[in-house]
C-alpha positions in Angstrom: 99.9 137.7 106.1 99.3 135.9 102.8 97.3 137.7 100.1 93.6 137.4 100.1 92.5 134.1 98.5 95.9 132.5 99.0 96.1 129.8 101.7 99.0 129.8 104.1 100.3 126.5 102.7 100.3 127.8 99.2 102.0 131.1 100.3 104.8 129.0 101.9 105.2 127.0 98.8 105.4 130.0 96.5 107.9 131.7 98.9 110.1 128.5 98.9 109.9 128.4 95.1 110.9 132.0 94.8 113.8 131.5 97.2 115.0 128.5 95.2 114.9 130.6 92.0 116.8 133.4 93.7 119.6 131.0 95.0 120.0 129.6 91.5 120.3 133.0 90.0 122.7 134.2 92.7 124.8 131.1 92.3 125.0 131.6 88.5 125.8 135.3 88.9 128.5 134.5 91.4 130.0 132.0 89.1 130.1 134.3 86.0 131.2 137.6 87.5 133.0 135.8 89.4 132.2 136.8 93.0 133.4 134.1 95.4 131.4 135.0 98.6 128.1 135.2 96.6 129.0 132.0 94.8 129.7 130.1 98.0 126.7 131.4 100.0 124.2 130.8 97.1 125.5 127.3 96.5 125.3 126.2 100.1 121.9 128.0 100.6 120.4 126.3 97.6 121.4 122.8 98.9 120.2 123.7 102.4 116.8 124.9 101.1 116.4 121.7 99.0 117.1 119.6 102.1 114.5 121.5 104.0 111.9 121.2 101.3 112.3 117.4 101.1 111.3 117.2 104.8 108.8 120.0 105.1 107.3 120.6 101.6 107.1 117.3 99.8 104.0 118.6 98.0 105.9 121.3 96.3 108.7 118.9 95.3 106.1 116.6 93.8 104.8 119.5 91.6 108.4 120.3 90.5 108.8 116.6 89.6 105.8 116.8 87.3 107.5 119.5 85.3 110.7 117.4 85.1 112.5 119.6 87.6 113.0 116.8 90.2 115.7 116.6 92.8 118.3 114.9 90.5 117.9 117.7 87.9 118.1 120.4 90.6 121.3 119.0 92.2 122.9 118.3 88.8 122.2 122.0 87.8 123.8 123.2 91.1 126.9 121.0 90.5 127.2 122.2 86.9 127.1 125.8 88.0 129.7 125.0 90.7 132.0 123.6 88.0 131.5 126.7 85.9 132.3 128.9 88.9 135.6 127.0 89.6 136.6 127.5 86.0 135.8 131.2 86.1 137.4 132.0 89.5 140.9 133.4 88.6 142.8 132.0 91.6 141.6 128.4 91.1 144.1 126.2 89.0 143.0 126.1 85.3 143.3 122.3 85.1 140.8 121.6 87.9 137.8 121.2 85.7 138.7 117.7 84.2 139.3 115.7 87.4 136.4 117.3 89.3 134.0 116.7 86.3 135.0 113.1 86.0 134.6 112.6 89.8 131.2 114.2 89.7 130.1 111.9 86.9 131.3 109.0 88.9 129.4 110.2 91.9 126.2 110.4 89.9 126.9 106.9 88.5 127.2 105.7 92.1 123.9 107.4 92.9 122.1 105.7 90.0 123.7 102.3 90.9 122.4 102.7 94.4 119.0 103.6 93.1 118.9 100.5 90.9 119.8 98.3 93.8 117.2 100.0 96.0 114.6 99.5 93.3 115.4 95.8 93.0 115.3 95.4 96.8 112.0 97.1 97.1 110.4 94.9 94.4 111.8 91.8 96.0 110.3 92.9 99.4 106.8 93.5 97.8 104.8 90.4 98.7 101.6 89.6 96.8 99.7 89.6 100.1 99.9 91.3 103.5 98.6 89.9 106.7 97.9 91.0 110.3 97.1 88.8 113.3 98.5 85.8 111.4 101.7 83.9 112.1 103.6 84.3 108.9 107.0 83.1 110.1 107.1 80.5 107.4 107.6 83.2 104.8 111.0 84.1 106.3 110.1 87.8 106.9 113.0 90.1 107.9 113.4 93.7 109.0 113.5 96.3 106.3 116.7 98.1 105.0 117.2 101.7 106.1 114.4 103.9 104.7 116.9 106.6 103.5 118.7 104.0 101.4 115.9 102.0 100.1 112.9 104.3 99.7 114.0 107.9 99.8 116.3 108.5 96.8 115.7 112.3 96.9 116.9 112.7 100.5 119.7 110.2 99.9 121.0 112.1 96.9 120.9 115.5 98.7 122.5 114.2 101.9 125.2 112.2 100.0 125.9 115.4 98.0 126.8 117.4 101.2 130.5 116.3 101.3 131.0 117.0 97.6 129.4 120.5 97.9 131.4 121.4 100.9 134.6 120.1 99.3 134.0 122.2 96.1 133.3 125.3 98.2 136.6 124.8 100.0 138.3 124.4 96.6 136.7 127.7 95.5 137.7 129.6 98.6 141.2 128.1 99.1 142.1 127.8 95.4 143.0 124.2 95.5 141.5 121.1 93.9 142.3 118.8 96.8 139.2 119.5 98.9 136.9 119.1 95.9 138.4 115.7 95.1 138.2 114.6 98.7 134.6 115.8 99.1 133.3 114.3 95.8 135.2 111.1 96.5 133.5 110.8 99.9 130.1 111.3 98.2 131.0 108.6 95.7 132.0 106.2 98.5 128.7 106.8 100.4 126.7 105.9 97.3 128.8 102.8 96.6 128.7 101.7 100.2 124.9 102.1 100.3 124.6 100.0 97.2 126.7 97.2 98.7 124.8 97.4 102.0 121.4 97.3 100.2 122.6 94.3 98.2 122.9 92.2 101.4 119.1 92.1 101.4 119.3 89.9 98.3 121.3 87.3 100.2 119.4 84.2 101.4 119.5 85.1 105.1 117.6 88.4 104.4 115.4 87.4 101.5 111.8 86.2 102.2 109.5 84.0 100.1 108.8 85.0 96.5 105.4 85.5 95.0 104.8 81.8 94.2 105.8 80.7 97.7 103.7 83.3 99.3 100.6 82.3 97.4 101.2 78.7 98.3 101.6 79.7 101.9 98.2 81.5 101.6 96.5 78.4 100.4 98.0 76.4 103.2 96.9 78.9 105.8 93.4 79.1 104.4 93.1 75.3 104.5 94.4 75.3 108.1 92.3 78.2 109.5 89.1 77.3 107.5 87.5 80.7 107.5 83.7 80.8 107.2 82.5 84.4 107.3 84.5 87.4 106.3 84.3 91.1 105.7 85.5 92.5 102.4 86.6 96.1 102.2 88.2 98.4 99.7 88.4 102.2 100.0 90.4 105.4 100.4 92.5 106.7 103.2 89.6 108.3 105.1 87.1 105.5 104.6 88.4 103.0 107.2 85.6 104.0 109.6 83.2 102.2 107.3 84.8 98.9 108.0 85.8 99.5 111.6 82.2 99.9 112.7 81.6 96.2 111.8 84.8 94.7 113.3 83.4 94.0 116.8 80.2 92.4 115.3 82.3 90.2 113.0 84.3 89.0 115.9 81.2 87.8 117.7 79.9 85.6 114.9 80.0 81.8 115.0 82.8 80.2 113.0 86.1 81.6 111.9 85.9 85.2 110.8 88.4 86.9 108.5 88.9 90.4 107.0 89.8 90.7 103.4 91.3 94.0 102.2 92.5 95.3 98.8 94.7 98.3 99.6 98.0 97.9 101.3 97.7 101.0 103.5 94.4 99.8 104.8 96.0 97.0 106.8 97.2 99.5 109.5 93.9 101.5 109.5 91.7 98.6 110.7 91.1 99.0 114.4 92.6 96.7 117.1 91.1 93.2 116.6 92.1 89.6 116.9 90.5 88.7 113.6 93.0 87.6 110.9 93.4 90.2 108.3 94.6 89.5 104.7 95.3 92.1 102.1 95.2 90.8 98.5 95.9 93.8 96.1 95.8 91.9 92.8 92.5 90.5 91.5 94.1 87.4 90.1 95.4 86.5 93.6 92.0 87.2 95.0 90.8 84.0 93.2 92.6 81.9 95.8 89.6 82.5 98.1 87.5 80.5 95.7 89.1 77.3 96.8 88.9 78.1 100.5 86.2 77.2 103.0 85.1 80.9 103.0 81.3 80.9 102.5 80.1 84.4 103.1 81.6 87.9 102.7 80.0 91.0 104.2 80.3 94.3 102.4 80.1 97.5 104.5 80.6 99.7 101.4 80.5 99.7 97.6 83.7 100.3 95.7 85.1 99.8 92.2 86.8 96.6 93.4 83.7 95.0 94.8 82.8 93.5 91.4 86.1 91.7 91.4 85.2 89.5 94.4 81.6 89.1 93.4 82.8 86.9 90.5 83.7 84.2 92.9 80.7 81.8 92.7 81.6 79.7 95.8 81.0 82.6 98.1 77.7 84.4 99.0 77.8 88.1 99.5 75.7 90.3 101.8 75.7 94.1 101.8 75.6 95.5 105.3 76.4 99.2 104.5 78.2 101.5 106.9 75.1 103.1 108.4 71.5 103.7 107.3 69.8 107.0 106.5 67.1 108.3 104.3 69.6 109.5 101.7 69.6 108.1 98.2 73.1 106.7 98.8 71.5 104.2 101.2 69.5 102.7 98.3 72.2 102.4 95.7 71.2 100.3 92.6 74.5 98.5 93.0 72.8 96.6 95.9 71.3 94.3 93.2 74.7 92.7 92.8 74.7 91.1 96.2 73.0 87.9 97.2 71.4 89.5 100.2 71.0 93.0 101.7 71.1 93.1 105.5 69.3 96.1 107.0 68.5 97.2 110.5 64.7 97.2 110.4 61.5 97.6 108.4 62.2 101.2 107.5 65.2 100.2 105.3 63.2 97.4 103.7 60.5 99.9 102.8 63.2 102.3 101.5 64.5 99.8 99.0 61.0 99.1 97.7 60.1 102.8 97.4 63.3 103.4 95.6 62.3 100.9 92.9 65.9 100.0 92.0 65.3 96.3 91.3 66.1 94.9 94.7 64.0 91.8 95.4 62.2 92.1 98.7 63.1 88.4 99.4 66.8 89.3 99.4 66.4 91.9 102.2 67.1 90.6 105.7 66.4 92.5 108.8 69.3 92.0 111.3 69.2 95.1 113.5 72.4 97.0 114.5 74.5 94.8 116.8 77.2 97.4 117.4 74.7 99.7 119.1 74.6 97.7 122.3 77.1 100.0 124.2 74.6 102.9 123.8 72.8 103.6 127.1 69.0 104.2 127.3 67.3 107.4 128.1 67.3 108.2 131.9 65.2 111.3 132.0 66.0 115.0 132.2 69.6 116.3 132.7 70.5 116.0 136.4 73.5 118.3 136.6 74.0 122.0 136.1 74.5 121.6 132.4 72.6 120.2 129.5 75.0 118.3 127.2 74.3 118.8 123.5 76.0 116.7 120.9 76.2 118.4 117.5 77.3 115.8 115.0 76.7 116.9 111.5 77.4 114.7 108.5 79.6 115.7 105.6 78.6 117.4 102.3 78.7 114.2 100.2 79.4 113.8 96.5 76.4 115.8 95.3 75.5 119.5 95.6 72.3 118.8 97.6 72.2 121.5 100.3 70.4 119.1 102.6 73.4 116.7 102.9 75.0 118.7 105.7 73.9 121.5 108.0 77.4 122.8 108.5 77.3 125.2 105.5 73.9 126.8 105.9 73.0 126.2 109.5 76.0 125.0 111.5 77.2 128.4 112.7 73.7 129.5 113.6 73.1 126.3 115.6 76.3 126.6 117.5 75.7 130.3 118.1 72.3 129.6 119.7 73.7 126.7 121.8 76.7 128.8 123.0 74.3 131.6 124.0 72.7 129.4 126.6 74.8 129.4 129.8 73.4 126.1 130.8 74.6 124.2 127.7 77.8 122.1 127.4 78.4 121.5 123.7 80.2 118.5 122.2 81.0 119.2 118.6 82.0 116.1 116.5 82.0 116.8 112.7 82.2 114.0 110.2 85.8 113.2 109.4 85.3 113.9 105.7 83.8 117.4 106.2 85.3 119.8 103.7 86.8 117.1 101.5 84.5 118.0 98.6 83.1 121.5 99.3 85.6 124.1 100.6 82.6 126.0 102.1 82.0 123.1 104.5 85.7 123.1 105.6 85.6 126.9 106.1 82.3 126.6 108.2 83.8 123.8 110.2 86.9 125.8 111.0 84.7 128.8 112.0 82.5 126.7 114.3 85.6 125.4 116.1 86.9 128.9 116.5 83.5 130.0 118.0 83.7 127.1 120.5 87.2 127.9 121.4 86.3 131.6 122.0 83.3 130.6 124.1 85.5 128.4 126.3 87.8 131.3 126.9 84.9 133.3 128.3 83.9 130.6 130.7 85.5 129.7 134.0 85.0 127.3 136.9 86.6 124.5 138.8 88.8 122.1 136.8 89.9 118.6 137.6 93.2 118.4 139.4 96.5 117.3 137.7 95.8 113.7 138.8 92.9 113.6 136.2 95.3 114.4 133.4 97.8 112.0 134.7 95.2 109.2 134.8 94.1 110.0 131.3 97.7 109.8 130.1 98.2 106.5 131.9 95.1 105.0 130.4 96.0 106.3 127.0 99.4 104.6 127.2 97.8 101.4 128.3 95.4 101.5 125.4 98.0 102.4 122.9 100.2 99.5 124.0 97.3 97.1 123.4 96.0 98.6 120.1 99.2 99.7 118.3 102.4 98.1 117.4 105.6 100.1 117.9 107.3 100.2 114.5 110.7 101.5 113.7 110.5 104.7 111.7 111.9 103.0 108.6 109.8 99.8 108.9 108.3 98.7 105.6 105.1 96.7 105.2 107.0 93.4 105.3 108.6 94.2 108.7 105.2 95.4 110.0 103.7 92.2 108.9 106.4 90.3 110.7 105.7 92.2 113.9 101.9 92.0 113.7 101.8 88.2 114.1 99.2 86.1 115.8 97.8 88.1 118.8 98.2 87.0 122.4 95.3 85.1 123.9 92.6 87.3 125.5 93.9 90.5 123.9 90.4 91.6 122.7 89.0 91.4 126.2 92.0 93.5 127.5 91.4 96.0 124.7 87.7 96.4 125.6 88.6 96.9 129.3 91.3 99.4 128.5 89.0 101.3 126.1 86.3 101.6 128.8 88.9 102.8 131.3 90.3 105.4 128.8 86.8 106.7 128.1 86.0 107.2 131.8 89.3 108.9 132.3 88.8 111.1 129.2 85.5 112.5 130.3 86.7 112.9 133.9 89.7 115.0 132.8 87.5 117.9 131.6 85.3 120.3 133.7 81.6 119.8 133.2 81.2 123.4 132.0 83.7 123.2 129.1 82.7 122.7 125.5 84.5 120.0 123.6 85.7 119.7 120.0 86.1 116.1 119.1 87.7 115.4 115.7 89.8 112.2 116.2 88.7 108.6 116.3 88.6 108.8 120.1 86.2 109.1 121.8 83.9 107.1 119.5 80.5 108.5 118.5 78.7 106.0 120.7 80.5 107.2 123.8 79.5 110.7 122.9 75.9 109.5 122.7 76.1 108.3 126.3 77.3 111.8 127.4 74.6 113.7 125.5 71.2 114.7 126.7 70.3 115.9 123.2 71.6 115.2 119.7 71.5 117.7 116.8 72.5 116.2 113.5 71.5 115.8 109.8 69.7 113.1 107.8 72.3 110.5 108.4 73.0 107.1 110.1 74.0 109.0 113.2 70.3 109.8 113.9 69.2 106.1 113.4 71.9 104.9 115.8 71.1 107.5 118.4 67.5 106.5 118.4 68.4 103.3 120.2 68.7 105.4 123.3 65.3 107.1 122.8 66.8 110.4 123.9 65.5 113.6 122.3 67.1 114.6 119.0 66.8 117.3 116.4 67.5 117.4 112.7 68.5 120.5 110.7 66.4 121.0 107.6 68.6 122.7 105.0 66.9 121.0 102.1 64.6 123.9 101.3 61.6 121.7 101.8 58.6 122.6 104.0 58.7 120.9 107.4 55.7 118.6 106.6 57.3 117.5 103.3 60.6 117.1 105.0 59.1 114.8 107.6 57.2 112.8 105.1 60.2 112.3 102.8 62.7 111.3 105.5 61.3 108.7 108.0 64.3 109.1 110.4 63.1 112.7 111.3 59.5 111.8 112.1 60.3 111.8 115.8 62.7 114.7 115.7 62.5 118.4 116.4 63.1 120.2 113.2 65.6 123.1 113.1 65.5 125.7 110.3 68.7 127.1 108.9 68.4 130.1 111.3 68.2 127.7 114.3 65.7 129.9 116.1 64.0 126.8 117.5 67.0 125.9 119.7 65.8 127.7 122.9 62.4 125.9 122.9 64.2 122.6 122.1 66.4 122.9 125.1 63.4 123.7 127.3 61.7 120.5 126.2 64.8 118.5 127.1 65.1 120.0 130.5 61.4 119.6 131.2 60.3 116.2 129.9 56.6 117.2 130.4 57.0 119.5 127.4 58.6 116.7 125.3 55.8 115.6 123.0 57.9 113.2 120.9 58.6 110.5 123.6 56.1 108.0 122.1 57.1 108.8 118.6 60.8 108.0 119.3 59.9 104.7 120.8 57.8 103.7 117.8 60.4 105.0 115.3 63.2 103.1 117.1 61.4 99.8 116.3 60.7 100.9 112.8 64.3 101.8 112.1 66.2 99.3 114.1 63.8 96.4 114.5 62.6 94.7 117.7 64.6 94.3 120.8 63.9 90.6 121.0 65.6 88.5 119.8 68.7 90.7 120.3 70.2 92.2 117.2 73.5 90.1 117.6 71.5 86.9 117.6 69.6 87.9 114.5 72.8 89.0 112.8 74.5 85.7 113.6 71.5 83.7 112.4 71.5 85.5 109.1 75.2 84.6 108.7 74.5 81.0 109.5 71.6 80.9 107.1 73.6 82.4 104.3 76.4 79.9 104.9 74.0 77.1 104.6 72.7 78.6 101.4 76.3 78.7 100.1 76.8 75.0 101.0 73.6 74.0 99.2 74.6 75.9 96.1 78.2 74.5 96.1 76.9 71.0 96.5 74.4 71.4 93.6 77.2 72.7 91.4 79.6 70.0 92.4 77.0 67.4 91.6 76.5 68.8 88.1 80.2 69.3 87.5 80.9 65.6 88.4 78.8 64.7 85.3 80.9 67.0 83.1 84.7 66.0 83.5 87.0 69.0 83.2 84.3 71.6 83.2 85.2 73.1 86.6 88.9 73.3 85.7 88.0 75.1 82.5 85.8 77.6 84.3 88.5 78.3 86.9 91.1 78.9 84.2 88.8 81.3 82.3 88.1 83.2 85.5 91.8 83.5 86.3 92.6 84.7 82.8 89.8 87.3 82.9 91.0 88.5 86.3 94.5 89.0 85.0 93.2 91.2 82.2 91.4 93.5 84.7 94.2 93.6 87.2 95.6 97.1 87.9 99.1 97.6 86.5 100.4 98.9 89.8 98.8 96.2 91.9 102.0 95.3 93.6 103.4 98.8 94.1 103.9 100.3 97.5 101.3 102.9 98.6 103.2 104.1 101.6 102.8 107.9 101.6 106.3 108.2 103.2 107.8 106.8 100.0 106.3 109.5 97.8 109.7 111.0 96.8 110.4 107.9 94.7 108.3 109.3 91.8 110.5 112.4 91.6 113.9 110.7 91.8 
């Protein structure tokens, strides 16, 4: 049991660090005394522990690397103590030191040679762009070299040191230099062989296009595909959901859609789609879009790299956001940078005007929420034995506002009240970023899940037969085969790009059908009385909406989206405001039941759901739905598509006017383009072409 205040992960790291220190001390003591058994055991144990840590505790090794005690230093220290021990052990020949030391130096030279070749190969395999759903065979892409040799120098050094360490231990125990020479020689041969093998990736048959050729290919592909509307996205590892919610809508637009990303890791985080995806990490290379047919870029989120694409004058930009709520983040002053702001309905338009952040009302376009079409409408009171309640709180956000999330102040009370009702089936789906800023939110989230698990243990009833689980597994395999690509464990981004070429015709329809079949099998695999904790991307939030008779959430876009069903919903008020002030300040809660942090209102809320005659908010929900999401006719997808067409026409008109003026000033356009490119180069990140694969993290400590 770790001490109070010390997390299990930190306790394991401290224990490993203590053990590493003990092994070094024991190894040195065994060498100086000398004590051969202690010396051998400590030497072998130290290397074994280091091998374990490279696989199980990379975070600890990264910390050691920051204090200049990386894997090379640790292994070199072990080998130096081994040489000292061999000199001190009486039965070992006195002239053993010189040949073994020279061989050790040669082995380390071989390691650094292999590392230099690996670095050169990695850089040569770093393309200026990455793609998905595009045939990039013209770039001459090839499979990657073994990950151990090319991208894991720490593990490579330790593994290649095993023969040398074993040989030296045999020399210490048998009092002969032969085994040490054989072992270190084998380690040297492994490093030299690895360097030669890696060098074959520099030969013509394994080397792909260079940066210039890749960018020329990009221009050629853009000219051939002729994209019209695209989605631009930049974000962190947990933010992909912000882009994914718009992928299906983008696919339904007229013209040729495209997705433009800035982070290399994000290529694999975009959900299954047939839309061509291009990742352009460097801002200077981003300027190649200026000379393409791309007319409009949609932005589901603001980021530091958004300004870099806004400088392209031949493209119009529309901000779609990744959900609408009454929070201040939905009215960011950054919105002024876009040509248009696309919102769901009149409520968002009013929100921008009330915020008074300089957004021109003429730039706000109401397009509805096309992705809400899968949400089923309200069908009356619950028909089964259980009332299904979806509790989907949002995360704590970047501010200290207690009203951001109900998890901290009200979450446990809400769940406790729901679990106390034997007729409730709870679906708990927290925001994926819960606890990422405030540890209290993470702790409350964990406690809520423990409460639900305990409640399930106290319930019993009939369960679906084994055929239900088998059907779910079968459907999951079918869906995974359609939506994921089977990569080799050591595949780098170039190999993944080669494998994720142009998709087969009709794949998107097959994915939609497979997703629907998986969702049906998922819900059928659980008994109707069992509470569910849903933390992964599947099932999606909209599928949970269709299962729920009641939603409990916070002031977030989840509420706005759920309103399209017109089902009852409740919002937790943890803001500290009085209920009337809370309703007046946040339009999305005007048709909601309000829960206090104590959640004492839950029993009455459940009663109104089960007895629609007691539901006094039916009319208010219908009215608020139109206010938040816009009219049902014309359909949201039609309005969204028309907005894209109109903005494309606006782009064409602007470009024609500029072309007309530029024709009167020879050389002006070329000068402007050159200045933009030079300015972009100055702002480009210094590591724009570096790999961001988390599996390659041990490079920094080698």
